[in-house]
NUMISE-24871 format. One record per atom (N, C-alpha, C): residue in one letter; y, z, x. Coordinates in steps of 0.2 Angstrom, whole numbers, padded with zeros to 4 digits, always signed. Layout:
<nodes>
AYZX
...
</nodes>
This chain:
<nodes>
M-0159+0022-0094
M-0154+0021-0098
M-0149+0016-0095
L-0148+0015-0089
L-0144+0011-0086
L-0147+0003-0084
K-0154+0003-0086
K-0157-0003-0085
K-0154-0010-0088
G-0151-0009-0093
G-0148-0013-0097
G-0141-0016-0094
F-0140-0013-0089
F-0133-0015-0085
F-0134-0018-0079
S-0131-0023-0076
S-0133-0026-0070
S-0132-0022-0064
W-0128-0018-0065
W-0125-0013-0060
W-0129-0006-0060
G-0134-0006-0065
G-0137+0001-0065
G-0140+0004-0058
N-0143+0000-0054
N-0146+0003-0048
N-0141+0004-0044
A-0136+0000-0043
A-0130+0002-0039
A-0127+0009-0041
F-0127+0011-0047
F-0124+0016-0049
F-0127+0022-0046
F-0133+0022-0046
F-0137+0028-0042
F-0136+0028-0034
D-0136+0022-0032
D-0134+0021-0025
D-0128+0024-0023
V-0122+0022-0027
V-0115+0024-0025
V-0115+0032-0027
N-0118+0034-0033
N-0116+0041-0035
N-0122+0046-0033
G-0127+0044-0030
G-0133+0047-0029
G-0131+0055-0026
P-0128+0055-0020
P-0127+0061-0016
P-0123+0065-0021
L-0117+0063-0025
L-0114+0067-0029
L-0119+0070-0035
L-0122+0067-0038
L-0127+0068-0043
L-0131+0074-0041
E-0134+0073-0035
E-0138+0078-0032
E-0135+0085-0031
R-0128+0085-0029
R-0125+0091-0028
R-0123+0094-0035
Y-0122+0089-0040
Y-0121+0092-0046
Y-0127+0096-0049
A-0133+0093-0048
A-0140+0096-0050
A-0140+0102-0048
Q-0138+0104-0042
Q-0139+0111-0038
Q-0135+0116-0041
C-0129+0114-0046
C-0124+0118-0048
C-0128+0123-0053
R-0126+0129-0054
R-0129+0134-0059
R-0124+0134-0066
D-0117+0133-0065
D-0113+0134-0070
D-0107+0129-0069
A-0103+0128-0075
A-0097+0123-0074
A-0092+0125-0069
E-0091+0131-0067
E-0087+0133-0062
E-0089+0130-0055
Q-0096+0130-0054
Q-0099+0127-0047
Q-0098+0119-0048
V-0099+0116-0054
V-0098+0109-0055
V-0090+0107-0053
T-0086+0111-0056
T-0079+0110-0054
T-0077+0111-0047
K-0080+0115-0044
K-0079+0116-0037
K-0082+0110-0032
V-0088+0108-0035
V-0091+0102-0031
V-0086+0096-0032
Q-0084+0095-0039
Q-0080+0089-0040
Q-0073+0089-0036
D-0070+0095-0036
D-0064+0096-0032
D-0065+0094-0025
E-0071+0097-0021
E-0072+0095-0014
E-0072+0088-0013
W-0077+0085-0018
W-0078+0077-0017
W-0071+0073-0018
L-0068+0075-0023
L-0062+0071-0024
L-0057+0072-0017
R-0056+0078-0015
R-0052+0079-0009
R-0055+0075-0003
G-0062+0074-0002
G-0065+0071+0003
G-0064+0063+0002
L-0064+0061-0004
L-0062+0055-0005
L-0055+0053-0004
E-0051+0057-0005
E-0044+0056-0004
E-0043+0055+0004
R-0045+0060+0007
R-0045+0061+0014
R-0048+0054+0018
E-0053+0052+0015
E-0056+0045+0018
E-0051+0040+0016
W-0049+0040+0011
W-0043+0035+0009
W-0038+0034+0013
V-0035+0040+0014
V-0029+0040+0019
V-0030+0039+0026
E-0036+0042+0028
E-0038+0039+0035
E-0038+0032+0036
S-0042+0029+0031
S-0043+0022+0031
S-0037+0018+0032
R-0031+0020+0028
R-0025+0017+0028
R-0022+0018+0035
E-0022+0024+0038
E-0018+0026+0043
E-0022+0022+0050
L-0028+0021+0050
L-0031+0019+0056
L-0032+0012+0055
G-0032+0009+0049
G-0032+0002+0048
G-0039-0001+0051
E-0044-0002+0047
E-0050-0003+0049
E-0051-0011+0051
E-0052-0012+0057
E-0054-0019+0060
E-0056-0023+0056
G-0053-0029+0055
G-0056-0033+0050
G-0056-0032+0043
D-0055-0027+0040
D-0054-0026+0033
D-0047-0027+0030
E-0048-0033+0027
E-0042-0035+0024
E-0040-0031+0018
W-0044-0027+0015
W-0043-0024+0010
W-0040-0016+0012
A-0040-0014+0019
A-0038-0008+0021
A-0031-0006+0019
G-0027-0010+0018
G-0020-0009+0017
G-0018-0009+0010
G-0023-0010+0005
G-0022-0011-0001
G-0023-0019-0004
N-0022-0020-0009
N-0023-0027-0012
N-0018-0032-0008
P-0021-0037-0004
P-0017-0041+0000
P-0013-0045-0005
N-0014-0047-0011
N-0010-0051-0015
N-0004-0046-0016
R-0005-0041-0018
R+0001-0036-0020
R+0005-0034-0014
R+0002-0034-0008
R+0005-0032-0003
R+0011-0037-0001
H+0009-0043-0002
H+0013-0049-0001
H+0019-0049-0006
R+0018-0047-0012
R+0024-0047-0017
R+0028-0041-0014
I+0026-0036-0013
I+0030-0030-0011
I+0035-0032-0005
D+0031-0035+0000
D+0035-0037+0006
D+0040-0042+0004
D+0039-0047+0000
D+0044-0052-0003
D+0049-0049-0006
Y+0048-0044-0011
Y+0053-0040-0015
Y+0058-0036-0010
E+0054-0033-0004
E+0059-0030+0001
E+0063-0035+0004
E+0061-0040+0006
E+0065-0045+0009
E+0071-0048+0005
E+0068-0049-0002
E+0075-0051-0007
E+0080-0045-0007
E+0078-0039-0007
E+0082-0033-0007
E+0086-0033-0001
D+0084-0034+0005
D+0088-0035+0011
D+0093-0041+0011
E+0091-0047+0008
E+0095-0052+0008
E+0101-0050+0003
N+0099-0047-0003
N+0104-0046-0008
N+0109-0041-0005
E+0107-0036-0001
E+0111-0031+0002
E+0116-0035+0007
N+0113-0040+0010
N+0118-0043+0015
N+0123-0048+0012
D+0120-0050+0006
D+0125-0054+0002
D+0130-0050-0001
E+0129-0044-0003
E+0134-0039-0005
E+0139-0038+0000
E+0136-0036+0006
E+0141-0034+0012
E+0145-0040+0014
N+0143-0047+0013
N+0147-0052+0014
N+0152-0052+0010
E+0150-0051+0004
E+0155-0052-0003
E+0161-0047-0002
D+0159-0042+0000
D+0164-0036+0001
D+0168-0037+0007
E+0165-0040+0013
E+0170-0042+0018
E+0175-0048+0016
E+0172-0052+0013
E+0177-0057+0010
E+0182-0055+0005
E+0180-0050+0001
E+0185-0047-0003
E+0191-0044+0001
E+0188-0040+0006
E+0193-0036+0010
E+0198-0041+0014
R+0195-0047+0016
R+0199-0051+0020
R+0204-0055+0014
E+0202-0056+0010
E+0207-0059+0004
E+0213-0054+0002
D+0211-0048+0001
D+0215-0043+0000
D+0221-0042+0006
E+0218-0042+0012
E+0222-0042+0018
E+0227-0048+0018
E+0224-0054+0016
E+0228-0060+0015
E+0234-0059+0010
A+0232-0056+0004
A+0236-0056-0001
A+0241-0050+0001
D+0240-0045+0005
D+0245-0040+0006
D+0250-0043+0012
T+0247-0047+0016
T+0251-0051+0021
T+0256-0055+0018
L+0254-0059+0013
L+0259-0063+0009
L+0264-0060+0005
K+0261-0054+0003
K+0267-0050-0001
K+0272-0047+0004
N+0270-0045+0010
N+0275-0043+0015
N+0280-0048+0017
R+0279-0054+0018
R+0282-0059+0020
R+0288-0060+0015
H+0287-0059+0008
H+0291-0061+0003
H+0296-0055+0002
</nodes>
């Protein structure tokens, strides 16, 4: 059935162990149990690969293109916060100067 697809052979290489486990199931309840165990294992592997950071794997931390965008966005947020703080400080100085002038008159 998968011969018409260029990835047909790879499908069985990638999914073979899971398909074998499914074939051993007697009912839908067992299939669901195998599925849940498999998904938990995948999630655990994914988390561990991100925590440990596989040496030389540029994809270990996610899509490198998206990662730079997130870092740039965070830098922009930091810059905006600094700008807001500077504006607040400048407004405070202007208010103090205005109060000083009012008190002189």
